C-alpha positions as CSV (number, residue, x, y, z in Angstrom):
1,M,-58.5,117.5,65.1
2,R,-58.9,114.1,66.7
3,D,-59.2,113.7,70.5
4,I,-55.9,112.7,72.0
5,E,-55.9,110.0,74.6
6,S,-53.7,110.4,77.7
7,P,-50.9,107.9,78.0
8,A,-52.0,104.6,79.6
9,G,-50.4,103.2,82.6
10,P,-48.1,104.7,85.3
11,G,-45.8,106.5,82.9
12,P,-45.2,110.2,82.8
13,S,-47.9,112.6,81.5
14,F,-47.5,114.4,78.2
15,L,-47.0,117.6,80.2
16,T,-44.2,116.0,82.3
17,V,-42.4,114.8,79.1
18,Y,-42.9,118.2,77.4
19,L,-41.7,120.4,80.3
20,N,-38.8,118.1,81.0
21,D,-37.7,118.2,77.4
22,H,-37.8,122.0,77.6
23,L,-35.9,121.9,80.9
24,T,-33.2,119.8,79.2
25,G,-33.0,122.3,76.3
26,S,-32.8,125.2,78.8
27,G,-29.8,123.6,80.5
28,A,-28.0,123.5,77.1
29,G,-29.2,127.1,76.5
30,V,-27.8,128.3,79.8
31,R,-24.4,126.8,79.1
32,L,-24.3,128.0,75.5
33,A,-25.4,131.5,76.4
34,G,-22.7,131.7,79.1
35,R,-20.0,130.5,76.7
36,I,-21.0,133.0,74.0
37,A,-21.3,135.9,76.4
38,K,-17.8,135.1,77.9
39,R,-16.2,134.8,74.5
40,H,-17.6,138.1,73.3
41,R,-17.5,140.1,76.5
42,H,-15.0,142.6,75.2
43,M,-16.8,143.1,71.9
44,E,-19.6,145.4,70.8
45,A,-22.2,142.7,71.2
46,G,-20.9,141.8,74.7
47,P,-23.4,143.7,76.8
48,D,-26.4,142.3,74.8
49,L,-25.0,138.7,75.1
50,A,-24.3,139.0,78.8
51,R,-27.9,140.3,79.4
52,I,-29.4,137.5,77.4
53,A,-27.2,134.9,79.2
54,D,-28.5,136.2,82.6
55,Q,-32.0,136.2,81.4
56,V,-31.8,132.6,80.0
57,E,-30.6,131.4,83.4
58,E,-33.5,133.3,85.0
59,D,-35.9,131.8,82.5
60,Q,-34.7,128.3,83.4
61,Q,-35.5,129.0,87.1
62,S,-38.9,130.3,86.0
63,L,-39.5,127.0,84.2
64,R,-38.5,125.0,87.3
65,G,-40.9,127.1,89.4
66,I,-43.7,126.5,86.9
67,M,-43.0,122.8,87.0
68,R,-43.1,122.8,90.8
69,D,-46.4,124.7,90.7
70,L,-47.8,122.1,88.3
71,D,-46.5,119.2,90.4
72,V,-44.3,118.1,87.4
73,P,-41.3,116.2,88.6
74,V,-37.8,116.9,87.2
75,R,-36.5,113.8,85.4
76,R,-32.7,113.8,85.9
77,V,-32.1,111.4,83.1
78,H,-33.3,114.0,80.6
79,E,-30.7,116.5,81.9
80,V,-27.9,113.9,81.7
81,V,-28.8,112.9,78.2
82,G,-29.0,116.5,77.2
83,R,-25.5,117.3,78.5
84,I,-24.1,114.3,76.6
85,G,-25.8,115.4,73.4
86,E,-24.6,119.0,73.8
87,T,-21.0,117.9,74.4
88,A,-21.0,115.7,71.4
89,G,-22.4,118.6,69.3
90,R,-19.6,120.9,70.3
91,L,-17.0,118.5,68.7
92,K,-18.2,119.7,65.2
93,P,-15.2,121.5,63.7
94,N,-17.1,124.1,61.5
95,G,-14.4,124.0,58.8
96,R,-11.4,124.1,61.1
97,L,-9.7,121.3,63.0
98,V,-7.1,123.1,65.1
99,R,-8.4,126.5,65.9
100,R,-11.8,128.0,66.3
101,S,-13.6,128.8,63.1
102,P,-15.3,132.2,62.6
103,L,-18.3,130.1,61.4
104,S,-18.7,128.8,65.0
105,D,-20.0,132.3,66.0
106,V,-22.7,132.1,63.4
107,V,-23.7,128.5,64.3
108,E,-23.8,129.3,68.0
109,L,-25.9,132.4,67.6
110,E,-28.3,130.3,65.4
111,M,-28.4,127.6,68.1
112,M,-29.2,130.3,70.7
113,L,-31.9,131.8,68.5
114,L,-33.5,128.4,67.9
115,G,-33.4,127.7,71.6
116,V,-35.1,131.0,72.5
117,E,-37.7,130.4,69.8
118,G,-38.4,127.0,71.3
119,K,-38.6,128.6,74.8
120,A,-41.2,131.1,73.5
121,A,-43.2,128.2,72.0
122,C,-43.2,126.6,75.5
123,W,-44.4,129.8,77.1
124,R,-47.2,130.1,74.5
125,A,-48.3,126.5,75.1
126,L,-48.5,127.1,78.8
127,R,-50.3,130.4,78.3
128,A,-53.0,128.5,76.4
129,L,-53.5,126.4,79.5
130,V,-54.2,129.4,81.8
131,A,-58.0,129.2,81.3
132,T,-58.1,125.6,82.5
133,D,-55.3,125.5,85.1
134,D,-55.4,128.2,87.8
135,R,-51.9,127.1,89.0
136,L,-50.5,129.0,86.0
137,D,-49.8,132.8,86.3
138,A,-50.9,134.6,83.1
139,P,-49.0,137.9,83.8
140,D,-45.8,136.0,84.5
141,L,-46.2,133.9,81.3
142,D,-46.9,137.1,79.4
143,R,-43.7,138.7,80.8
144,L,-41.6,135.6,79.9
145,L,-43.0,135.6,76.4
146,A,-42.3,139.3,75.9
147,R,-38.8,138.8,77.1
148,A,-38.3,135.8,74.8
149,D,-39.5,137.9,71.8
150,T,-37.0,140.6,72.7
151,Q,-34.2,138.0,72.9
152,V,-35.2,136.6,69.5
153,R,-35.0,140.1,67.9
154,T,-31.6,140.8,69.5
155,L,-30.1,137.4,68.6
156,D,-31.4,137.5,65.1
157,G,-29.8,140.9,64.6
158,L,-26.5,139.7,66.0
159,R,-26.6,136.5,63.9
160,R,-27.3,138.4,60.7
161,R,-24.5,140.8,61.3
162,R,-21.9,138.1,62.2
163,A,-23.0,135.9,59.2
164,A,-22.5,138.9,56.8
165,E,-19.0,139.6,58.3
166,V,-17.8,136.0,58.2
167,F,-19.0,135.3,54.7
168,A,-17.8,138.6,53.3
169,A,-14.4,138.1,54.8
170,E,-14.1,134.6,53.4
171,R,-15.2,135.9,49.9
172,E,-12.5,138.6,50.0
173,T,-9.8,136.0,51.2
174,R,-10.7,133.6,48.4
175,A,-10.8,136.4,45.8
176,S,-7.4,137.6,46.8
177,A,-6.0,134.0,46.7
178,R,-7.2,133.7,43.1
179,A,-6.0,137.1,42.0
180,P,-3.1,137.0,39.4
181,G,0.2,137.6,41.0
182,G,-1.3,137.3,44.5
183,P,0.0,134.7,47.0
184,L,-1.6,131.3,46.7
185,R,-3.7,130.4,49.7
186,T,-5.4,127.3,51.0
187,A,-9.1,127.3,51.7
188,T,-8.2,128.1,55.3
189,G,-6.3,131.2,54.3
190,H,-2.7,130.0,54.8
191,R,-0.3,131.5,52.4
192,F,2.1,129.6,50.2
193,G,4.8,131.5,48.3
194,G,4.7,135.2,47.4
């Protein structure tokens, strides 16, 4: 690999940009995890999702602490831009315009899974710096990484199960709509006739 030059001039360091990008992502993750946990609190997955939501918030605080330890300033503009992007992303209808689509559960769980995998990548990147920066705490990073790995396994299991439920239910609905003598249905499942 080639040597990489540090950015010239008074701009932020690569580490500042990197950690602020992850802090922005963690803000979106905290909000998403909270919404998912609240929506599913009375369901079988509720306790797992509530635990992950709490942990994601704790992990964001851990990242802020690491940034303080490394003298990395929080760039507020990243947080504002992240919030705007997240809000715009929530406008996607996922196949339904008026009411919530079951596909939204699958998409949100995938977004959470991707976010946690990104967080784990950040912990790994910081863990690789421990040998050259004594401000980083190896045991703490190991703990954060182990917790992220557990979150990934849990979210992936929930995502797979929900995807199977959603797609199987849609397949059954479409099959019954096409059955001879059965009621005609639109793609959204509304009945016409019969």
